[in-house]
C-alpha positions as CSV (number, residue, x, y, z in Angstrom):
1,M,14.6,-20.2,34.0
2,I,15.5,-22.7,31.3
3,L,12.3,-22.3,29.5
4,H,12.6,-18.5,29.8
5,F,16.0,-18.7,28.2
6,V,14.7,-20.9,25.5
7,G,11.8,-18.4,24.9
8,T,14.3,-15.5,24.6
9,Y,16.4,-17.5,22.1
10,V,13.4,-18.5,20.0
11,S,12.2,-14.8,20.0
12,L,15.7,-13.8,18.8
13,V,15.5,-16.3,15.9
14,A,12.0,-15.1,15.1
15,S,13.4,-11.5,14.9
16,V,16.1,-12.6,12.5
17,L,13.5,-14.4,10.3
18,F,11.4,-11.2,10.2
19,I,14.4,-9.3,9.0
20,L,15.0,-11.9,6.3
21,A,11.3,-11.7,5.4
22,L,11.6,-7.9,4.8
23,R,14.7,-8.5,2.7
24,G,12.9,-11.1,0.7
25,L,9.9,-9.0,0.1
26,S,12.0,-6.2,-1.4
27,S,12.1,-8.1,-4.7
28,A,9.5,-9.9,-6.6
29,K,12.0,-12.7,-7.3
30,T,12.5,-13.4,-3.6
31,S,9.1,-12.5,-2.3
32,V,8.0,-16.1,-2.0
33,S,10.9,-17.0,0.3
34,G,10.3,-13.7,2.2
35,N,6.7,-14.7,2.9
36,R,7.9,-18.1,4.1
37,F,10.5,-16.6,6.5
38,G,7.7,-14.4,7.9
39,M,5.3,-17.3,8.5
40,V,8.0,-19.3,10.3
41,G,9.0,-16.3,12.3
42,M,5.5,-15.6,13.4
43,T,5.0,-19.2,14.5
44,L,8.3,-19.1,16.5
45,A,7.2,-15.7,18.0
46,L,4.0,-17.2,19.3
47,I,5.9,-20.1,20.8
48,G,8.7,-17.9,22.3
49,T,6.3,-15.4,24.0
50,Q,3.6,-17.7,25.3
51,V,4.9,-21.2,26.1
52,P,7.6,-20.4,28.7
53,V,5.3,-18.2,30.7
54,Y,2.7,-20.9,31.1
55,F,4.9,-23.9,31.6
56,E,7.1,-22.3,34.3
57,N,4.0,-21.4,36.3
58,L,2.0,-24.5,35.5
59,D,-1.4,-24.8,37.1
60,I,-5.0,-25.4,36.0
61,S,-5.9,-21.7,35.4
62,L,-2.7,-21.1,33.4
63,T,-3.2,-24.3,31.4
64,S,-6.7,-23.1,30.6
65,A,-5.3,-19.7,29.5
66,L,-2.8,-21.4,27.3
67,M,-5.5,-23.4,25.6
68,K,-7.4,-20.1,25.0
69,V,-4.3,-18.6,23.4
70,L,-3.9,-21.6,21.1
71,V,-7.6,-21.6,20.1
72,V,-7.4,-17.9,19.3
73,A,-4.2,-18.3,17.3
74,V,-5.5,-21.2,15.3
75,L,-8.8,-19.4,14.7
76,G,-7.0,-16.3,13.5
77,G,-4.7,-18.3,11.3
78,L,-7.7,-20.0,9.7
79,I,-9.5,-16.7,9.0
80,G,-6.3,-15.3,7.5
81,Y,-5.9,-18.4,5.3
82,V,-9.4,-18.2,4.0
83,I,-9.2,-14.5,3.3
84,A,-5.8,-15.0,1.5
85,K,-7.2,-17.8,-0.7
86,K,-10.4,-15.9,-1.7
87,I,-9.2,-12.4,-2.1
88,N,-8.8,-11.0,-5.6
89,M,-5.5,-9.4,-6.6
90,T,-7.4,-6.1,-7.2
91,A,-8.5,-6.1,-3.6
92,L,-5.1,-6.4,-2.1
93,P,-4.8,-2.7,-1.2
94,Q,-8.0,-2.6,0.8
95,L,-7.1,-5.9,2.4
96,L,-3.8,-4.3,3.6
97,A,-5.7,-1.3,4.9
98,G,-8.0,-3.5,6.8
99,F,-5.2,-5.4,8.4
100,H,-3.6,-2.2,9.4
101,S,-6.8,-1.2,11.2
102,L,-6.7,-4.4,13.2
103,V,-3.1,-3.7,14.2
104,G,-4.0,-0.2,15.3
105,M,-7.0,-1.3,17.4
106,G,-5.0,-4.2,18.9
107,A,-2.4,-1.6,20.1
108,V,-5.2,0.5,21.7
109,F,-6.7,-2.6,23.5
110,I,-3.4,-3.7,24.8
111,A,-2.5,-0.3,26.0
112,L,-5.8,0.1,27.9
113,A,-5.7,-3.4,29.3
114,S,-2.1,-2.9,30.5
115,F,-2.9,0.4,32.2
116,F,-6.1,-0.8,33.9
117,L,-4.7,-4.2,35.0
118,T,-1.5,-2.6,36.3
119,Y,-2.7,0.6,37.9
120,G,-6.5,0.2,38.1
121,M,-8.9,3.1,38.1
122,T,-7.0,5.3,40.5
123,S,-4.3,7.9,39.6
124,A,-0.9,7.6,41.2
125,N,2.8,8.4,40.6
126,H,3.6,5.5,38.3
127,D,6.7,5.1,36.2
128,V,6.6,8.0,33.7
129,M,8.4,6.1,30.9
130,H,6.0,3.2,31.2
131,V,3.0,5.6,31.1
132,L,4.5,7.4,28.1
133,E,5.0,4.2,26.2
134,L,1.3,3.3,26.9
135,V,-0.1,6.6,25.8
136,L,2.1,6.7,22.6
137,G,1.1,3.2,21.6
138,A,-2.6,3.9,22.3
139,T,-2.8,7.2,20.4
140,I,-0.7,6.1,17.4
141,G,-2.8,2.9,17.3
142,A,-6.1,4.8,17.4
143,I,-4.9,7.1,14.6
144,T,-3.9,4.1,12.6
145,F,-7.3,2.4,13.2
146,T,-9.6,5.1,11.9
147,G,-7.2,6.2,9.2
148,S,-7.0,2.6,7.9
149,V,-10.8,2.2,8.1
150,V,-11.2,5.4,5.9
151,A,-8.5,4.2,3.5
152,F,-10.3,0.8,3.2
153,G,-13.6,2.6,2.6
154,K,-12.2,4.8,-0.2
155,L,-10.4,1.8,-1.9
156,Q,-13.5,-0.4,-1.6
157,G,-15.8,2.3,-3.0
158,I,-17.8,2.5,0.2
159,I,-16.5,6.1,0.7
160,S,-16.1,8.5,-2.1
161,G,-12.5,8.7,-3.4
162,K,-12.7,12.4,-3.8
163,P,-10.9,14.6,-1.3
164,W,-13.2,15.8,1.5
165,R,-12.3,19.4,2.4
166,F,-13.9,22.3,4.2
167,K,-12.9,25.8,5.3
168,R,-10.0,26.0,7.8
169,Q,-9.7,22.2,7.8
170,R,-5.9,22.3,8.2
171,Q,-6.1,24.8,11.1
172,I,-8.7,22.5,12.8
173,N,-6.3,19.5,12.4
174,V,-3.5,21.5,13.9
175,I,-5.6,22.5,16.8
176,M,-6.7,18.9,17.4
177,G,-3.1,17.8,17.2
178,L,-2.0,20.4,19.8
179,C,-5.0,19.3,22.0
180,L,-3.8,15.7,21.8
181,I,-0.3,16.7,22.8
182,G,-1.7,18.6,25.7
183,L,-3.8,15.6,26.8
184,M,-0.8,13.4,26.7
185,F,1.3,15.7,28.8
186,A,-1.6,16.0,31.3
187,F,-1.9,12.2,31.4
188,L,1.8,11.9,32.2
189,I,1.4,14.3,35.1
190,K,-1.9,13.2,36.6
191,Q,-2.0,9.7,35.3
192,T,-5.8,9.4,35.5
193,P,-7.6,6.8,33.3
194,E,-10.1,9.4,32.0
195,L,-7.3,11.4,30.3
196,L,-6.0,8.3,28.6
197,I,-9.5,7.5,27.3
198,Y,-9.9,11.1,26.1
199,A,-6.6,10.9,24.3
200,V,-7.7,7.7,22.6
201,I,-11.0,9.2,21.5
202,L,-9.4,12.3,20.1
203,S,-6.8,10.2,18.3
204,L,-9.6,8.2,16.6
205,I,-11.1,11.5,15.4
206,I,-7.7,12.7,14.1
207,G,-7.1,9.5,12.2
208,Y,-10.4,10.1,10.4
209,M,-9.7,13.8,9.7
210,L,-6.2,13.0,8.4
211,I,-7.3,10.6,5.7
212,M,-10.6,11.9,4.5
213,P,-9.1,14.9,2.7
214,I,-6.8,12.6,0.6
215,G,-8.0,11.6,-2.8
216,G,-7.9,8.2,-4.4
217,A,-4.8,9.0,-6.5
218,D,-2.7,9.3,-3.4
219,M,-3.9,6.1,-1.7
220,P,-0.6,4.2,-2.4
221,V,1.3,6.7,-0.2
222,V,-1.4,6.6,2.4
223,I,-1.3,2.8,2.7
224,S,2.5,2.9,3.0
225,M,2.3,5.6,5.7
226,L,-0.4,3.7,7.7
227,N,1.9,0.7,7.5
228,S,4.6,2.7,9.2
229,Y,2.1,4.0,11.8
230,S,1.0,0.5,12.7
231,G,4.7,-0.5,13.2
232,W,5.4,2.4,15.6
233,A,2.2,1.6,17.6
234,T,3.4,-2.0,17.9
235,A,6.8,-0.8,19.1
236,G,5.3,1.5,21.7
237,I,3.2,-1.3,23.1
238,G,6.2,-3.6,23.1
239,F,8.0,-1.2,25.4
240,S,5.0,-0.9,27.7
241,V,4.5,-4.6,28.2
242,S,8.3,-5.4,28.2
243,N,8.1,-7.6,25.1
244,E,11.4,-7.3,23.1
245,L,10.0,-9.1,20.1
246,L,7.1,-6.5,19.7
247,V,9.7,-3.7,19.9
248,I,11.9,-5.3,17.3
249,V,9.0,-6.2,14.9
250,G,7.4,-2.8,15.4
251,A,10.6,-0.9,14.7
252,L,11.2,-3.0,11.6
253,V,7.7,-2.3,10.2
254,G,7.7,1.3,11.3
255,T,11.1,2.0,9.7
256,S,10.5,0.1,6.5
257,G,7.1,1.7,6.1
258,A,8.6,5.2,6.6
259,I,11.4,4.4,4.0
260,L,8.8,3.1,1.5
261,S,6.7,6.2,2.1
262,H,9.6,8.4,1.3
263,I,10.2,6.4,-1.9
264,M,6.6,6.7,-2.8
265,C,6.5,10.4,-2.1
266,K,9.4,10.9,-4.5
267,G,7.6,8.8,-7.1
268,M,4.5,11.1,-6.8
269,N,6.3,14.4,-6.1
270,R,4.6,14.6,-2.7
271,S,5.9,16.0,0.6
272,L,6.4,13.4,3.3
273,V,5.4,16.0,5.9
274,K,2.1,16.6,4.1
275,V,1.5,12.9,4.0
276,I,1.9,12.6,7.8
277,F,-0.5,15.5,8.4
278,G,-3.0,14.5,5.7
279,S,-2.7,17.8,3.8
280,F,-2.2,16.6,0.3
281,G,-4.4,15.4,-2.6
282,S,-5.3,16.3,-6.1
283,Q,-8.3,17.7,-7.9
284,N,-9.5,18.0,-11.5
285,K,-8.2,21.2,-13.0
286,I,-9.2,20.7,-16.7
287,T,-12.3,22.4,-17.9
288,N,-15.0,20.9,-20.1
289,S,-14.1,23.1,-23.0
290,Q,-10.5,21.8,-22.9
291,N,-11.8,18.2,-22.7
292,D,-14.1,18.7,-25.7
293,Q,-11.2,20.2,-27.7
294,M,-8.9,17.3,-26.9
295,H,-11.5,14.6,-27.6
296,R,-11.6,15.7,-31.2
297,N,-8.0,14.6,-31.7
298,V,-8.3,11.1,-30.5
299,K,-7.2,8.3,-32.9
300,L,-9.1,5.1,-32.4
301,C,-7.5,1.8,-33.4
302,S,-8.9,-1.7,-33.9
303,P,-7.1,-4.9,-32.7
304,E,-6.4,-5.8,-36.4
305,D,-4.6,-2.5,-37.0
306,A,-2.7,-2.8,-33.7
307,G,-1.7,-6.4,-34.6
308,F,-0.2,-5.1,-37.9
309,I,1.8,-2.4,-36.0
310,L,3.1,-5.0,-33.5
311,Q,4.0,-7.5,-36.1
312,N,6.3,-4.9,-37.8
313,A,7.9,-3.8,-34.5
314,N,11.4,-4.8,-33.3
315,S,10.9,-3.7,-29.7
316,V,7.8,-3.4,-27.4
317,I,7.5,-2.1,-23.9
318,I,4.3,-3.0,-21.9
319,V,3.2,-0.5,-19.2
320,P,0.6,-2.1,-16.8
321,G,-1.7,-0.1,-14.6
322,Y,-4.7,-0.6,-12.4
323,G,-6.9,-1.2,-15.5
324,M,-4.9,-4.4,-16.0
325,A,-5.6,-5.4,-12.4
326,V,-9.4,-4.7,-12.7
327,A,-9.6,-6.8,-15.9
328,Q,-7.4,-9.5,-14.5
329,A,-5.5,-9.3,-17.8
330,Q,-2.0,-10.3,-16.6
331,H,-2.3,-13.9,-18.0
332,V,-3.5,-12.9,-21.5
333,I,-0.7,-10.2,-21.5
334,K,1.8,-13.0,-20.8
335,E,0.3,-14.9,-23.8
336,L,0.6,-11.7,-26.0
337,A,4.2,-11.2,-24.9
338,D,5.1,-14.8,-25.7
339,E,3.6,-14.5,-29.1
340,L,5.6,-11.4,-29.8
341,K,8.8,-13.1,-28.5
342,S,8.1,-16.0,-30.9
343,E,8.4,-13.4,-33.7
344,D,11.8,-12.3,-32.3
345,I,10.4,-9.1,-31.0
346,S,12.0,-7.7,-27.8
347,V,9.4,-7.4,-24.9
348,K,9.9,-5.6,-21.6
349,Y,7.7,-4.4,-18.9
350,A,7.9,-0.9,-17.3
351,I,6.7,-0.5,-13.7
352,H,6.0,2.8,-12.1
353,P,6.5,2.9,-8.3
354,V,2.9,4.0,-7.7
355,A,1.2,1.9,-10.5
356,G,-2.0,0.4,-9.1
357,R,-3.2,1.2,-5.6
358,M,-0.3,0.1,-3.4
359,P,3.5,-0.3,-3.7
360,G,4.4,-3.4,-5.7
361,H,0.8,-4.0,-6.9
362,M,1.9,-4.5,-10.6
363,N,4.9,-6.6,-9.6
364,V,2.6,-9.1,-7.7
365,L,0.2,-9.4,-10.7
366,L,3.0,-10.0,-13.2
367,A,4.6,-12.5,-10.9
368,E,1.3,-14.3,-10.6
369,A,1.3,-14.7,-14.4
370,N,4.8,-16.2,-14.3
371,I,6.3,-13.3,-16.3
372,P,10.1,-13.5,-16.1
373,Y,11.6,-11.2,-13.5
374,E,14.4,-10.2,-15.9
375,D,11.7,-8.7,-18.3
376,V,10.4,-6.4,-15.6
377,F,12.0,-3.0,-15.1
378,E,11.5,-0.1,-12.7
379,L,10.9,3.5,-13.9
380,E,14.5,4.7,-13.4
381,D,15.9,1.6,-15.3
382,I,13.8,1.8,-18.4
383,N,12.6,5.4,-18.9
384,N,15.6,6.1,-21.2
385,E,14.6,3.2,-23.5
386,F,11.2,4.6,-24.7
387,G,12.9,6.9,-27.2
388,Q,14.4,3.8,-29.0
389,T,11.2,1.7,-28.7
390,D,8.9,0.9,-31.6
391,V,5.7,0.3,-29.7
392,A,4.7,1.1,-26.1
393,I,1.5,-0.7,-25.0
394,V,-0.2,1.1,-22.1
395,I,-2.8,-1.1,-20.3
396,G,-5.0,0.9,-18.0
397,A,-2.2,3.1,-16.7
398,N,-3.3,6.7,-16.5
399,D,-1.7,9.3,-14.3
400,I,1.7,7.6,-14.4
401,T,1.9,8.1,-18.1
402,N,0.5,11.6,-18.3
403,P,2.9,14.1,-20.0
404,A,1.2,16.9,-18.0
405,A,3.4,15.9,-15.1
406,K,6.3,17.3,-17.1
407,E,4.7,20.0,-19.2
408,D,1.9,21.6,-17.4
409,P,2.8,23.6,-14.2
410,A,-0.9,24.1,-13.5
411,S,-1.5,20.3,-13.3
412,P,-2.0,18.8,-9.8
413,I,0.5,16.1,-10.8
414,Y,3.2,18.5,-12.1
415,G,6.6,17.4,-11.0
416,M,5.6,13.8,-10.5
417,P,8.0,11.4,-12.2
418,V,6.2,9.6,-15.0
419,L,7.0,7.0,-17.6
420,D,8.1,8.6,-20.9
421,V,5.8,6.5,-23.1
422,E,5.1,9.4,-25.4
423,K,8.6,9.1,-26.7
424,A,8.0,5.7,-28.3
425,K,7.4,5.6,-32.1
426,T,3.8,4.3,-31.5
427,V,1.8,4.2,-28.4
428,L,-1.1,1.7,-28.2
429,F,-3.3,2.8,-25.2
430,I,-5.7,0.1,-24.1
431,K,-8.5,1.5,-21.8
432,R,-12.2,1.1,-21.2
433,S,-12.9,4.8,-22.0
434,L,-11.3,8.2,-22.2
435,G,-12.1,8.9,-18.6
436,S,-9.7,10.4,-16.1
437,G,-7.5,8.5,-13.7
438,Y,-7.4,8.7,-9.9
439,A,-6.0,12.2,-10.0
440,G,-9.2,13.3,-11.7
441,I,-7.4,14.9,-14.8
442,E,-7.3,14.1,-18.5
443,N,-4.3,12.2,-19.8
444,Q,-2.7,14.3,-22.5
445,L,-1.2,11.2,-23.9
446,F,-4.6,10.2,-25.4
447,Y,-4.3,13.1,-27.9
448,R,-0.7,12.8,-29.1
449,E,0.0,12.2,-32.8
450,N,1.7,8.9,-32.1
451,T,-1.0,7.6,-29.8
452,M,-3.7,5.1,-30.9
453,M,-6.5,4.3,-28.5
454,I,-8.0,0.8,-28.3
455,L,-11.1,1.2,-26.2
456,G,-12.4,-1.9,-24.4
457,D,-11.8,-4.4,-21.6
458,A,-8.0,-5.0,-21.3
459,K,-8.4,-8.8,-21.1
460,K,-10.5,-9.0,-24.2
461,V,-8.4,-6.6,-26.2
462,C,-5.1,-8.4,-25.4
463,D,-6.7,-11.7,-26.2
464,N,-7.9,-10.4,-29.6
465,L,-4.4,-9.0,-30.2
466,T,-2.9,-12.4,-29.6
467,K,-5.4,-14.1,-31.9
468,V,-4.6,-11.5,-34.6
469,L,-0.9,-12.1,-34.4
470,K,-1.3,-15.9,-34.5
471,N,-3.5,-15.7,-37.6
472,R,-1.2,-13.6,-39.6
């Protein structure tokens, strides 16, 4: 009894640490402490849920089982450590999607194991609430698994990032959803293992069908929503195995993921309902003739000319995008900003909520380069300043700076909040080419009178700009 009480107390402390971890991760400035709270909380969670059970029922078999748990925990920790050390910052979104798939499949395995170990292969009148918790955890986990695998494939380039659509796709998804609900009700009534397995298989298919129609431009929202799914799957399994810690952690992840998804949807002018049912995405709606006409108006700029413009500026706003992440240019951007500051030029950074491929992607990269937190501003805090800014430097940020979102009702991103970079006196746009972004549409900012394009690798261009400024 004493060890059980200690285990409950340790689990409670772990839950508090997880809450503090979420609080810390809400800001780049406190993210390091948030991660530490999470690591300590997870360590206490393992101790609180495993040790009391084995030591209160100590025998050879249980001791052997405890050793297996410790071996698996250590092995998993080592794998996680190696992955975290080797992963590139550009690959964080697909890493997150991959981890979500593991959480989903873990929920499925736990649900199946709990059912078969508790009730066996025969149907009976078991506790309805317990069976409901099992089937909810299993189905949500299965949807999370295949959905996350597809998201990983799209982000990694294994699967095409273009939306995959066919005739009556949404109607088929609705029918499959209704069939899944029917299977779940049938399982609650008959409680046969076959119905549970059928529900899991159908859920795996639904997860695939929900994410395949979604294009690469909308992946940040998808990742956020899958994060929420994984949390609810964990909470459902926590109820079914009577583990309060799983319920608390699952609810925290599920709720925070849903809130973040809502924020992301607002940032992309998307419907949360459409996100949940996988019925959104964007397509290219600009014709080749339009593209040819706009390409004639592009103004190209050399690093020397850009350096002269920057040297005569009083204020600069830097807008990072996924192109910065691909080029790993955050460190040279820091050097460029430091050089500008040494000339008494004001430098700020503007972060769009969906810049990059996942929430907070740009914040993480800038923090890695030790860019001061007080120089980094969110869209709503800095958008009004572009009109009074001398130079806006856009680094590989495409859709989030496209004026079409405000001016072209026919654009697939129309209504999406974007950074008002076109209002700056001069826009220096650093990009490898004039290609479209994830939404598959041309950026009208390329062809504005005050925009000058610097084509090339962001890291090399920013390094050249810094050298130009130093040599003047």
